[in-house]
C-alpha positions as CSV (number, residue, x, y, z in Angstrom):
1,M,92.0,-62.6,21.7
2,Q,90.2,-63.1,24.8
3,N,90.1,-60.5,27.0
4,F,89.8,-61.5,30.9
5,S,87.5,-58.6,31.7
6,D,85.0,-60.3,29.7
7,S,86.0,-63.8,30.8
8,S,84.4,-65.0,34.0
9,T,86.9,-66.8,35.2
10,E,90.6,-65.0,37.1
11,P,93.0,-63.8,35.1
12,G,95.5,-66.0,34.9
13,A,93.4,-68.9,36.2
14,G,93.2,-70.7,32.7
15,S,96.8,-69.6,31.8
16,A,98.1,-71.7,35.0
17,L,95.5,-74.9,34.8
18,R,97.3,-75.2,30.8
19,T,100.6,-74.4,31.9
20,A,100.0,-77.5,34.7
21,L,98.5,-80.0,32.5
22,L,101.5,-79.0,30.2
23,G,104.2,-79.6,33.1
24,Y,102.3,-82.9,33.6
25,D,102.4,-83.9,30.0
26,E,106.2,-83.5,29.3
27,A,107.0,-85.1,32.9
28,R,104.8,-88.2,32.3
29,R,106.6,-87.9,28.2
30,S,109.3,-87.6,30.3
31,A,109.4,-90.2,32.3
32,M,108.1,-92.4,29.6
33,A,111.4,-91.6,27.5
34,E,114.1,-92.5,30.2
35,A,112.0,-96.0,31.1
36,R,112.0,-96.7,27.4
37,R,116.2,-95.3,27.1
38,A,116.9,-97.9,30.3
39,L,115.1,-101.0,28.9
40,S,116.0,-99.8,24.8
41,L,112.6,-99.9,23.5
42,N,111.1,-97.7,21.0
43,E,107.5,-95.6,21.8
44,L,105.7,-98.2,19.9
45,D,107.1,-101.9,21.3
46,A,107.0,-99.7,24.6
47,K,103.1,-99.0,24.0
48,A,102.7,-102.3,22.5
49,L,103.7,-104.1,26.0
50,L,101.6,-102.4,28.3
51,F,98.5,-103.0,26.3
52,I,99.8,-106.9,25.9
53,A,100.8,-106.9,29.6
54,A,97.3,-105.4,30.5
55,N,95.1,-107.8,27.7
56,P,97.1,-111.1,28.5
57,G,96.7,-113.1,25.4
58,A,95.7,-110.4,23.0
59,R,95.6,-111.4,19.4
60,P,97.3,-109.6,16.9
61,T,94.7,-107.4,15.3
62,H,94.0,-105.8,18.7
63,V,97.1,-105.0,19.1
64,R,97.2,-103.3,15.8
65,D,94.1,-101.6,16.8
66,H,95.2,-100.8,19.3
67,L,97.9,-98.7,18.2
68,G,96.7,-97.4,15.0
69,I,99.5,-99.5,12.6
70,T,99.4,-102.2,9.5
71,S,99.1,-105.8,9.5
72,A,102.7,-105.8,8.9
73,G,103.4,-103.5,11.0
74,V,102.2,-105.4,13.8
75,T,103.7,-108.4,12.7
76,T,106.9,-107.0,12.7
77,L,106.3,-105.1,16.0
78,I,105.6,-108.9,17.7
79,D,108.4,-110.2,15.7
80,R,111.0,-107.8,17.3
81,L,109.0,-108.7,20.9
82,V,109.2,-112.3,20.8
83,Q,112.9,-111.6,19.6
84,R,113.9,-110.1,22.3
85,G,111.6,-112.3,25.2
86,T,109.1,-110.1,26.1
87,V,106.0,-111.7,25.0
88,R,104.8,-115.1,23.5
89,R,103.2,-115.6,20.7
90,D,100.3,-118.6,21.1
91,L,98.7,-121.1,19.1
92,D,95.1,-120.6,19.2
93,T,94.0,-124.6,20.4
94,E,90.4,-124.0,18.1
95,D,92.1,-121.7,15.0
96,R,95.8,-122.7,14.5
97,R,95.8,-119.6,11.9
98,V,95.2,-117.5,15.3
99,N,97.7,-116.2,17.4
100,H,97.6,-114.8,20.9
101,I,99.6,-112.6,22.6
102,T,101.0,-113.2,26.1
103,A,103.6,-110.4,28.2
104,T,106.4,-112.9,29.3
105,V,108.1,-109.8,31.8
106,D,106.3,-108.8,34.9
107,L,105.8,-105.3,34.7
108,D,105.6,-104.9,38.4
109,A,109.0,-106.3,39.0
110,A,112.4,-104.2,38.0
111,P,113.3,-103.0,35.7
112,W,110.2,-103.6,33.7
113,C,107.9,-101.4,36.5
114,S,110.3,-98.8,35.1
115,L,107.5,-98.4,31.9
116,R,104.6,-97.9,35.0
117,A,106.3,-95.7,37.6
118,F,105.2,-92.8,36.8
119,D,101.5,-93.6,36.5
120,A,101.7,-96.0,39.4
121,A,103.2,-92.5,41.7
122,V,99.8,-90.4,40.1
123,E,97.6,-92.8,41.5
124,S,98.9,-92.8,44.6
125,A,98.5,-89.2,44.3
126,I,94.9,-89.8,43.2
127,A,94.2,-91.9,46.0
128,E,95.0,-89.2,48.9
129,L,92.8,-86.8,47.7
130,E,89.3,-86.3,48.1
131,P,86.3,-88.5,46.3
132,A,84.9,-84.9,45.9
133,D,87.7,-83.3,45.3
134,A,88.8,-86.4,42.5
135,S,85.9,-86.2,40.7
136,A,85.6,-82.9,39.8
137,V,89.8,-83.3,38.6
138,A,88.2,-85.8,36.8
139,E,85.0,-83.8,35.3
140,V,87.8,-81.0,34.2
141,L,89.7,-83.2,32.4
142,R,86.9,-84.6,30.8
143,R,86.1,-81.2,29.3
144,L,89.7,-80.3,28.6
145,T,89.8,-83.2,26.7
146,A,86.2,-83.3,25.1
147,A,87.4,-80.0,23.8
148,G,90.7,-80.8,22.3
149,T,90.0,-83.1,20.2
150,A,86.5,-81.1,19.0
151,S,89.5,-78.8,17.7
152,R,90.6,-80.8,15.5
């Protein structure tokens, strides 16, 4: 157990930051869950749709690698999204064995914008920060992320 008298930080400073980070994570998860419920999307479909919208013409292998799922899983997922009308498959003009996946919905328009509403609000809040403050927060988050991934 850490003794705060031996620490270079004030008692509770780390706990306050940890609490704030957990609060942010919970708020983002809750916002995404509500958006997915409203759009009748499961979490994996929502992640795929966001990736495809950010990477128009992505190949199924790119989607598979991004999501960390199997080839059969990505085929089923893309079939579901195509059937729902949120993405389309286009054959490659040079290699007809290759598909390119493109979003057919505008994620900046209602109701789809709800998938990115929380992140857009966060971007607006970040834009209001002084650049030095934003850089300092980014550095803290990089360190915390590195520490968390190193513990795996």
